[in-house]
Every structure is written in C-alpha cells, then in structure tokens.
C-alpha positions in Angstrom: -48.3 -26.7 -61.9 -50.2 -24.8 -59.0 -50.1 -27.9 -56.6 -46.4 -28.4 -57.4 -45.7 -24.5 -56.7 -47.7 -24.9 -53.3 -45.6 -28.2 -52.5 -42.2 -26.4 -53.2 -43.3 -23.4 -50.9 -44.2 -25.9 -48.3 -41.2 -27.7 -48.6 -39.0 -24.5 -48.3 -40.9 -23.6 -45.2 -40.4 -27.1 -43.8 -36.7 -27.1 -44.3 -36.8 -23.4 -43.1 -38.2 -24.3 -39.7 -35.9 -27.5 -39.1 -33.1 -25.4 -39.5 -34.2 -22.8 -37.3 -35.0 -25.4 -34.7 -31.7 -27.1 -35.0 -29.3 -25.9 -32.2 -26.6 -23.7 -33.7 -23.2 -25.0 -33.0 -21.1 -22.6 -31.0 -18.2 -25.0 -29.8 -15.2 -25.4 -31.7 -12.5 -28.0 -30.8 -9.7 -26.0 -31.8 -10.7 -23.5 -29.1 -10.3 -25.7 -26.3 -8.4 -28.5 -27.4 -4.9 -27.0 -26.0 -6.3 -26.9 -22.6 -7.5 -30.4 -22.7 -4.0 -31.5 -23.7 -2.3 -29.4 -21.3 -0.2 -31.8 -18.6 1.3 -29.5 -16.2 -0.3 -27.2 -13.8 1.7 -24.3 -12.9 -1.1 -22.8 -10.5 -1.0 -26.0 -8.3 2.7 -26.3 -8.6 2.7 -22.5 -7.4 0.5 -23.3 -4.5 2.5 -26.5 -3.3 5.7 -24.5 -3.3 4.0 -21.8 -1.2 2.9 -24.5 1.2 6.2 -25.7 1.4 8.0 -22.3 1.7 5.5 -20.9 4.7 5.6 -24.4 6.6 9.3 -24.0 6.9 9.0 -20.8 8.2 6.3 -21.9 10.6 8.7 -24.9 12.0 11.4 -22.7 12.4 9.2 -20.0 14.1 6.2 -21.9 15.5 5.2 -19.0 17.9 4.6 -17.0 14.4 0.9 -17.9 14.4 -0.3 -15.7 11.6 1.6 -18.4 9.3 -0.9 -21.0 9.8 -3.4 -18.6 8.1 -1.1 -18.3 5.0 -0.6 -22.0 4.8 -4.5 -22.5 5.3 -5.1 -20.0 2.5 -3.0 -22.1 0.0 -4.3 -25.5 1.2 -7.9 -23.9 0.3 -6.5 -22.7 -3.2 -5.1 -26.3 -3.6 -8.6 -27.6 -2.8 -10.3 -25.3 -5.4 -7.9 -26.7 -7.9 -7.8 -30.5 -7.1 -11.1 -30.8 -5.5 -9.4 -32.9 -3.0 -11.4 -32.6 0.2 -8.4 -33.4 2.5 -6.9 -30.0 1.5 -10.3 -28.2 2.5 -10.3 -30.1 6.1 -6.4 -29.5 6.5 -7.4 -25.9 6.0 -9.8 -25.9 8.7 -7.5 -27.7 11.2 -5.1 -25.0 10.6 -7.5 -22.0 11.0 -9.0 -23.7 14.2 -5.2 -23.8 15.8 -4.7 -20.0 14.9 -8.2 -18.7 16.1 -7.8 -21.1 19.3 -4.2 -19.5 19.8 -5.6 -16.0 19.8 -8.8 -16.8 21.6 -11.0 -16.0 18.8 -10.2 -12.4 19.3 -9.3 -11.4 15.7 -11.7 -10.9 12.9 -9.6 -11.8 9.8 -8.8 -15.7 10.9 -12.5 -15.9 12.2 -13.9 -14.8 8.7 -11.6 -17.4 7.0 -12.6 -20.0 9.1 -16.1 -19.0 8.5 -15.7 -19.1 4.9 -14.1 -22.8 5.0 -17.2 -24.0 6.9 -19.2 -22.3 3.9 -17.3 -24.5 1.6 -18.3 -27.6 4.0 -21.9 -26.5 3.8 -21.4 -25.9 7.6 -23.5 -22.8 7.5 -24.9 -22.4 10.8 -21.1 -22.7 12.4 -20.2 -20.1 9.8 -23.0 -17.8 11.1 -22.0 -18.1 14.6 -18.2 -16.8 13.7 -19.7 -14.3 11.5 -21.7 -12.7 14.1 -19.1 -12.8 16.7 -16.7 -10.9 14.1 -19.7 -8.3 13.9 -19.6 -8.1 17.4 -16.1 -7.1 17.8 -16.8 -4.3 15.0 -13.2 -4.3 13.5 -13.6 -4.3 9.4 -17.2 -4.4 9.5 -17.8 -4.1 5.8 -15.8 -7.3 5.2 -18.0 -8.8 7.6 -20.9 -7.8 6.1 -19.9 -9.4 2.8 -19.5 -12.7 4.8 -22.9 -12.1 6.5 -24.4 -11.8 3.0 -23.1 -14.9 1.7 -23.8 -17.0 4.8 -27.2 -15.6 5.3 -28.0 -16.5 1.5 -27.2 -19.9 2.1 -29.4 -20.3 5.1 -32.5 -18.5 3.4 -32.5 -15.7 5.8 -33.0 -13.3 2.9 -34.1 -10.2 4.8 -31.1 -10.3 7.0 -28.8 -10.9 3.7 -30.6 -7.8 2.0 -29.6 -5.8 5.1 -25.8 -6.8 4.9 -25.9 -5.9 1.0 -27.1 -2.6 1.6 -24.5 -1.8 4.0 -21.6 -2.2 1.5 -20.2 0.4 -0.9 -22.1 0.4 -3.9 -19.3 1.3 -6.3 -17.0 -1.9 -5.4 -16.5 -5.1 -7.0 -17.5 -7.1 -3.7 -20.9 -5.3 -4.0 -21.6 -5.9 -7.8 -20.8 -9.8 -7.4 -23.5 -10.0 -4.3 -25.9 -7.7 -5.9 -25.7 -10.1 -9.0 -26.3 -12.9 -6.8 -29.3 -11.0 -5.1 -30.8 -10.3 -8.4 -30.4 -13.9 -9.7 -32.1 -15.0 -6.4 -35.0 -12.7 -7.3 -35.0 -14.2 -10.9 -33.7 -11.1 -12.7 -31.1 -12.5 -15.0 -30.7 -9.5 -16.9 -29.7 -7.2 -13.9 -27.6 -10.2 -12.7 -25.4 -10.1 -15.9 -25.1 -6.5 -16.1 -24.0 -6.5 -12.5 -21.6 -9.1 -13.2 -20.0 -7.2 -16.1 -19.6 -4.3 -13.8 -17.5 -6.7 -11.6 -15.4 -8.1 -14.5 -14.7 -4.2 -15.6 -13.5 -3.5 -12.0 -11.4 -6.7 -12.1 -9.9 -5.7 -15.5 -9.1 -2.2 -14.3 -7.0 -3.5 -11.4 -5.7 -6.4 -13.6 -6.7 -8.8 -11.1 -6.2 -12.2 -12.6 -8.0 -14.5 -9.9 -11.2 -12.0 -9.9 -11.3 -11.9 -13.8 -11.2 -15.6 -14.1 -13.9 -15.6 -11.2 -16.2 -13.2 -13.3 -15.6 -14.9 -16.5 -16.6 -18.5 -15.3 -19.8 -16.6 -13.6 -20.8 -14.6 -16.8 -20.5 -18.2 -18.5 -22.8 -19.6 -16.1 -25.4 -16.5 -16.1 -25.7 -16.4 -19.9 -26.0 -20.1 -20.3 -29.0 -19.6 -17.7 -30.4 -16.7 -19.8 -30.0 -18.9 -23.0 -27.0 -16.5 -24.3 -25.2 -19.7 -25.2 -22.4 -18.0 -27.4 -21.7 -15.6 -24.8 -21.5 -18.4 -22.1 -19.0 -20.3 -24.3 -16.8 -17.2 -24.9 -16.6 -16.2 -21.4 -15.4 -19.8 -20.6 -12.7 -19.3 -23.1 -11.6 -16.0 -21.6 -11.3 -17.6 -18.3 -9.2 -20.6 -19.9 -7.0 -17.8 -21.5 -5.9 -16.8 -18.1 -5.9 -20.4 -16.3 -5.3 -23.0 -18.8 -6.1 -25.5 -16.2 -9.6 -24.1 -15.1 -11.6 -27.1 -15.0 -14.7 -25.4 -14.0 -14.7 -23.5 -17.4 -14.0 -26.7 -19.2 -16.9 -28.2 -17.5 -18.8 -25.4 -18.8 -18.0 -25.9 -22.3 -18.6 -29.6 -21.7 -22.2 -28.7 -20.7 -22.6 -26.6 -23.8 -21.6 -29.6 -26.1 -23.9 -31.8 -24.2 -26.9 -29.8 -23.4 -27.1 -27.3 -26.4 -25.5 -29.3 -29.2 -26.4 -32.7 -28.3 -22.8 -34.1 -28.5 -22.8 -36.7 -26.0 -19.4 -38.3 -27.1 -17.6 -35.0 -27.2 -18.9 -34.0 -24.0 -17.9 -37.3 -22.4 -14.4 -36.9 -23.9 -14.0 -33.6 -22.3 -15.3 -34.7 -18.9 -13.1 -37.8 -18.8 -10.0 -35.6 -19.4 -10.7 -33.1 -16.8 -12.1 -35.4 -14.0 -8.7 -37.2 -14.1 -7.2 -34.0 -12.7 -10.2 -32.7 -10.6 -11.3 -35.2 -8.0 -14.7 -34.1 -7.7 -17.4 -36.8 -7.1 -20.1 -34.9 -9.1 -18.4 -35.6 -12.6 -19.8 -39.3 -11.9 -23.2 -37.6 -12.0 -22.6 -35.8 -15.1 -21.3 -38.7 -17.0 -24.3 -40.9 -15.6 -26.7 -38.3 -17.2 -24.9 -38.2 -20.3 -25.1 -42.1 -20.3 -28.8 -41.7 -19.8 -29.3 -39.6 -22.8 -27.4 -42.3 -24.9 -29.8 -44.7 -23.5 -27.0 -46.5 -21.8 -28.4 -47.8 -18.5 -25.4 -49.9 -17.9 -23.0 -47.2 -18.1 -25.3 -45.0 -16.0 -25.2 -47.5 -13.3 -21.8 -47.8 -13.3 -21.1 -44.0 -12.9 -23.7 -43.7 -10.0 -21.8 -46.6 -8.5 -18.6 -44.9 -8.7 -20.2 -41.9 -7.2 -21.3 -43.8 -4.3 -17.5 -45.0 -4.0 -16.5 -41.6 -4.0 -18.7 -40.5 -1.2 -17.8 -43.5 1.1 -15.0 -41.8 2.9 -17.8 -39.7 4.7 -15.3 -36.8 4.9 -17.5 -34.4 2.6 -20.3 -33.9 5.4 -23.2 -32.3 3.9 -21.7 -31.0 0.8 -23.6 -33.6 -1.4 -26.7 -33.8 0.4 -28.5 -32.1 -2.3 -27.5 -34.5 -5.1 -28.0 -37.5 -2.8 -31.5 -36.6 -1.9 -32.7 -36.4 -5.3 -30.9 -39.6 -6.4 -32.4 -41.6 -3.3 -35.8 -40.3 -4.0 -36.1 -41.7 -7.4 -34.8 -45.1 -6.0 -37.9 -46.6 -4.1 -35.5 -48.8 -2.0 -33.8 -45.5 -0.5 -36.7 -43.1 -0.6 -36.5 -43.2 3.0 -32.8 -42.2 3.1 -33.7 -39.4 0.9 -36.4 -38.1 3.4 -34.0 -38.1 6.0 -31.5 -36.2 4.2 -34.2 -33.7 3.1 -35.0 -33.2 6.7 -31.6 -32.6 7.7 -31.3 -29.9 5.0 -34.3 -28.2 6.1 -33.0 -28.3 9.6 -29.6 -27.0 8.3 -30.7 -24.4 5.8 -34.4 -23.9 5.5 -34.3 -22.5 1.9 -36.8 -23.2 -0.9 -34.3 -25.6 -2.3 -34.3 -27.5 0.9 -38.1 -27.7 1.3 -38.5 -28.9 -2.5 -36.1 -31.9 -1.4 -38.6 -32.7 1.4 -41.8 -32.2 -0.8 -40.1 -34.4 -3.6 -39.1 -37.2 -1.1 -42.6 -37.1 0.3 -43.9 -37.2 -3.2 -41.5 -40.3 -4.2 -42.7 -41.9 -1.1 -46.2 -41.8 -2.2 -47.6 -38.9 0.1 -48.8 -36.2 -2.6 -50.8 -34.4 -0.3 -47.9 -33.9 2.3 -45.7 -33.1 -0.8 -48.3 -30.4 -2.1 -48.7 -28.9 1.5 -44.8 -28.3 1.7 -44.7 -27.3 -1.6 -47.4 -24.6 -1.5 -46.1 -23.0 1.9 -42.3 -23.1 1.2 -41.7 -23.6 -2.4 -44.2 -22.2 -4.5 -43.1 -18.6 -6.0 -40.0 -18.6 -3.7 -37.4 -19.9 -6.3 -36.6 -19.5 -9.9 -34.6 -22.9 -10.0 -35.7 -24.8 -13.2 -35.3 -28.2 -11.4 -37.4 -27.1 -8.4 -40.0 -25.9 -10.6 -40.1 -29.0 -12.5 -40.5 -31.1 -9.2 -43.5 -28.4 -8.3 -45.1 -29.2 -11.6 -45.1 -32.8 -11.2 -46.7 -32.5 -7.6 -49.2 -30.2 -9.2 -50.1 -32.6 -11.7 -50.3 -35.6 -9.3 -52.7 -33.5 -7.1 -55.1 -32.5 -10.3 -54.1 -28.7 -10.2 -53.5 -28.8 -14.0 -54.2 -25.0 -14.1 -50.9 -24.5 -12.4 -49.0 -26.8 -14.4 -49.3 -25.2 -17.9 -47.3 -21.8 -17.0 -44.6 -23.8 -15.3 -44.3 -26.1 -18.2 -43.7 -23.1 -20.4 -41.1 -21.6 -18.2 -39.2 -25.0 -18.1 -39.2 -25.5 -21.7 -37.2 -22.2 -22.0 -35.2 -23.6 -19.0 -34.4 -26.8 -21.0 -30.7 -25.9 -21.8 -30.1 -25.4 -18.0 -32.0 -28.7 -16.8 -30.3 -30.5 -19.6 -31.9 -33.0 -22.8 -33.1 -35.6 -20.5 -35.7 -33.4 -19.2 -37.3 -32.6 -22.6 -39.5 -35.7 -22.7 -40.4 -35.2 -19.0 -41.7 -31.8 -19.5 -43.7 -32.3 -22.6 -45.4 -35.2 -20.5 -46.5 -32.6 -17.7 
C-alpha cells in the first residue's frame, strides 16, 4: 500500500510537471480568421486613389513640385502595404526630382528622401542628407529624430544618444525612440513601458496609424519578453484597426509556430498573407517551418523561391543579413557570405554586421579569426539571440567552454524569439 501511494504521488507530480511544461495555447482561430478571409483592402484602394488624384493635379500644374512629395509619400505607403519594391523605388525617383528642383535647400523633402534611403538600407546616404538638414537648421527637432534613427542603424550609438537627448521628453516621437534605445541596451521592461506611453499618446489623439504602429511593436517586444498573451492581444488590437495588417498576422503566425508548435496552422496563415504581401522573407519563414517538420524537400523549394524573388537585384542591401547567414551555412557559398559580411561591416559597422563577419569566417573554417572578431566587436555589445548563439558556437569551437554556459542559459530563455529549430542546437552547446 505504501509503495502504491508513493507511485501515485509520483505519477501526479509527473503529470503536473508535464502540464506545466506544455506550451499554453494563446491563439484562437475565431480571433483572426475574419482577417485571413478578407479580400478587399481599403487602405490600398485609398492610397491608389490618392496617387491618381495628385498625379492628375501635377500633370495639370507641373510647376507645383511639392505635389511630387505627396505622390512619393503615397507610393511609400503602397510599398508598406504590398512590399512591392517598385513602389519604394518610384518614391525615391519622385523625391530626387523634387530635391533637385529646389537644389536640396528644403529640409522636409530632404528628410523624406533620407527615410526612403533608410528603408533601402542605404544608411550612409541617409546620414549625408540628415547632416545637410541639420546644417540648414530649420525644424531641428525633426532632424534629430532622423539622426537618431540613422545613427542607430549605423552603430554610432554615442551620436544617436545625443540626438535622443535633444528631443522633447514628453512626446510620442521621444517615447518610441527611447524604447528603441532601451531595447538596444537589453532593458525590455523599460522598452515596453515606454512603448505603452507612446500608445497612450496615440490613443489620446486618436491617431489610427500611430496606434497600429504601437500595437504591432508592443506585439514584438512582449514576444521578446516572453509575454506571449500580451503579444497576441496587441497584434489583434492592430488588426481591429486595420484588417489587412499583414505584419500583425505574421506576428500571430509566429506565435502559432514558435510558441504553440502548430506548424500546419502557421503555414496556412503565412500562405494566405504572402499572396497579398510580396515580401521575399515569407519564403524564409516557410523554409523554417518546413525544417521543423523535417521536410527538407519543401525547405529547399522555399529557399529556391526566395532566391528567385531576389534575382531582380532591386533590393540592394535590404536582404544582406538574411543572405549572409544562408550562404554561411552552405559550404559552396561561404565565400559569398564573407563578401556580403564585409560589405555590411563597411556600410554599417554594428555588432550584428560584425557577427555576420565572424560567423562567415567560422563557417569557412577559420575559428581563430572568428573568435578574434567576436571578442572585439560582438561580445557584450548586443542582446540579439541569434548573434549570441553564434557567439556561443564560436566559443565552444575555441574550447572556451566557461563562456558558453551563461549564454546557453540566456538562449534557452530566448527560444521563442529564435524559433523551435534552435532548441536542439542550443542543448548541444
């Protein structure tokens, strides 16, 4: 009888632990199905109509060069909605015409062109324009916002902090940049608090676009912090305002895949939204899901489609990070990965860029060179999980096992952000 009691207690304990370790489902098809079924896109229709309206006005009065900036703004919005790179490039062309017509003397069109360059990952060109706008002096706070954004992308963190400190500390634009700054420092709790303050400002003024932007960012940040239910709820809040918000739907797909391990449902969501949002990185996500399902044929097919999507060469450096990591894992393309990594370090010498360089050298077989770069430019300079996974692998290969253990613990806590394919990789460190 005593043995039976012990066994029963043990069984109950085992079942309890099993229930606690099983991921709790937070998604519900009923919450998001209506957004997947939606066929019309009022936001896209509105932007297309705006382009036609202002283009007609410009054609009748081609001396009104300011119209070009309005048309360009709507092409940028059209790019955000569809991910069609042609729209972003069209916006650039119109902004170049406008800036050339005023001989780069006005700060607003100059800053707008700089933001277009940021979207294209042409950060050095964006910085030149931002500094030129600063020299002119007009609207200096708006210029500091731009300078913060571009300096962060370039890894010039001291300069970015100076611009952050020059902003009004009680405004929406300060909150979102202070959130980004704290995320860079690895302080997710403060990041989320600041982003909530930004959302409160957007709600106070009932700015639909800014509310959507805040909710999707809160979805991201809460996911990184392990607050999966909060992440899910914020994506739904964004969708309640914009039923065609593909970014929010992609966020929900990631929750379904990474947290709930429901690959089939995640694929279904991605297949729907990828038909209306022409972004090459959907193929990478589908390849990742196929790997989780141990379907290497499907993984290869998606990677091949990704390569085809990039063949237009219109994307410039926008997918360099993805390409460097992909090529580094392919022994036949590792030299291409190294060249891309060197280009990234030249264009934006951030810890992430140096990580690509170290990872490329490591996969090329030069673990000592990889360690040298990682120690000097990567270690302790970023909290990005994938970067720190690479760091742990490089340490292990160089027999610095005492440095691997604390990183391994952090990586297990970041498994949701990394994705389920990393679980076995981390455990093998």
